[in-house]
C-alpha positions as CSV (number, residue, x, y, z in Angstrom):
1,X,-53.2,88.0,18.9
2,X,-53.7,84.8,20.3
3,X,-56.8,81.7,19.9
4,X,-57.4,80.2,23.1
5,X,-59.0,77.1,23.7
6,X,-59.8,75.8,27.1
7,X,-61.2,72.7,28.1
8,X,-62.4,72.1,31.4
9,X,-64.6,70.3,34.2
10,X,-68.7,71.1,33.4
11,X,-68.7,73.1,36.9
12,X,-66.1,75.3,35.6
13,X,-67.4,77.3,33.4
14,X,-68.9,80.0,35.5
15,X,-65.6,80.2,37.1
16,X,-63.9,80.4,33.4
17,X,-66.4,83.3,32.5
18,X,-66.0,84.9,35.4
19,X,-62.1,84.8,34.3
20,X,-62.9,86.1,31.0
21,X,-65.1,88.9,31.4
22,X,-62.2,90.4,34.4
23,X,-59.7,89.9,32.1
24,X,-61.3,92.0,29.2
25,X,-61.9,89.2,27.2
26,X,-64.4,90.7,24.4
27,X,-66.0,87.0,23.5
28,X,-66.6,83.4,23.7
29,X,-67.4,80.3,21.9
30,X,-68.6,77.9,24.5
31,X,-69.3,74.1,23.5
32,X,-70.3,71.0,24.8
33,X,-67.6,68.1,24.3
34,X,-66.8,64.4,25.3
35,X,-63.4,62.9,25.3
36,X,-60.6,61.4,27.5
37,X,-56.8,62.1,28.4
38,X,-54.7,60.6,31.1
39,X,-57.8,59.6,33.0
40,X,-59.0,56.6,30.7
41,X,-62.5,57.5,31.9
42,X,-64.0,55.4,35.0
43,X,-66.0,52.4,36.1
44,X,-69.4,52.4,36.8
45,X,-72.1,49.3,37.2
46,X,-75.7,49.7,36.0
47,X,-78.5,47.4,36.8
48,X,-75.8,44.9,38.2
49,X,-73.8,45.1,34.9
50,X,-70.1,46.9,35.7
51,X,-69.4,48.6,32.4
52,X,-66.6,51.2,31.4
53,X,-67.3,55.2,30.7
54,X,-64.4,56.5,29.0
55,X,-65.9,59.8,26.9
56,X,-65.8,62.6,30.3
57,X,-68.0,65.3,29.5
58,X,-66.1,68.6,29.5
59,X,-66.6,72.1,28.5
60,X,-64.5,73.8,25.3
61,X,-64.6,77.6,25.6
62,X,-62.5,79.5,22.7
63,X,-61.6,83.0,22.6
64,X,-59.3,85.6,20.6
65,X,-57.4,87.8,22.5
66,X,-54.5,90.2,22.3
67,X,-51.3,88.5,23.2
68,X,-51.2,90.4,27.0
69,X,-54.3,89.6,27.6
70,X,-53.7,85.8,26.9
71,X,-51.4,85.4,29.2
72,X,-53.1,86.9,32.0
73,X,-56.3,84.7,31.1
74,X,-53.7,81.8,31.3
75,X,-52.1,82.7,34.8
76,X,-55.8,83.1,36.3
77,X,-57.2,80.0,34.5
78,X,-54.1,77.8,35.9
79,X,-54.4,80.2,39.5
80,X,-57.8,79.7,40.1
81,X,-59.5,76.5,38.4
82,X,-57.1,73.8,39.2
83,X,-58.3,71.1,42.1
84,X,-54.7,69.0,41.8
85,X,-56.5,65.7,40.2
86,X,-56.3,64.6,36.9
87,X,-59.0,65.9,34.9
88,X,-58.8,69.8,34.9
89,X,-58.4,70.1,31.3
90,X,-55.6,72.1,29.1
91,X,-55.3,74.8,27.4
92,X,-54.1,75.3,23.9
93,X,-52.8,78.3,22.5
94,X,-52.7,79.3,18.7
95,X,-51.4,82.2,17.0
96,X,-53.8,84.1,14.9
97,X,-52.9,85.9,11.9
98,X,-55.7,87.6,11.1
99,X,-59.6,88.7,12.2
100,X,-62.0,90.2,9.8
101,X,-65.5,91.7,11.2
102,X,-68.1,90.7,8.5
103,X,-70.5,93.4,9.1
104,X,-67.8,96.7,8.9
105,X,-64.9,95.0,7.4
106,X,-62.4,95.7,10.4
107,X,-59.1,93.9,10.6
108,X,-57.0,93.1,13.5
109,X,-57.2,94.0,16.7
110,X,-60.6,96.7,16.1
111,X,-61.9,93.5,14.9
112,X,-62.2,92.3,18.3
């Protein structure tokens, strides 16, 4: 099993959810986050004063899926979400040793 941590622009959330549903993900956790990468933020003017905004709002979607599903999700997210501009986001992939459903005590793929 793999844990995918997908960080994208806020407006891309619905697209990523559609990809997860299409690929057979059984669930996801969505968080509003802030951060910066290669962009290093941007400059803006407010009431005549210029200031730097260096923490950009993003969306983080986390899901745990079977290995073969993970590869499909990664491919589709890279294909459909990319705008070709700095700030499109990243996907972090982690190995998951086990998953336990608390209600039933099921382990592994059946707990997903």
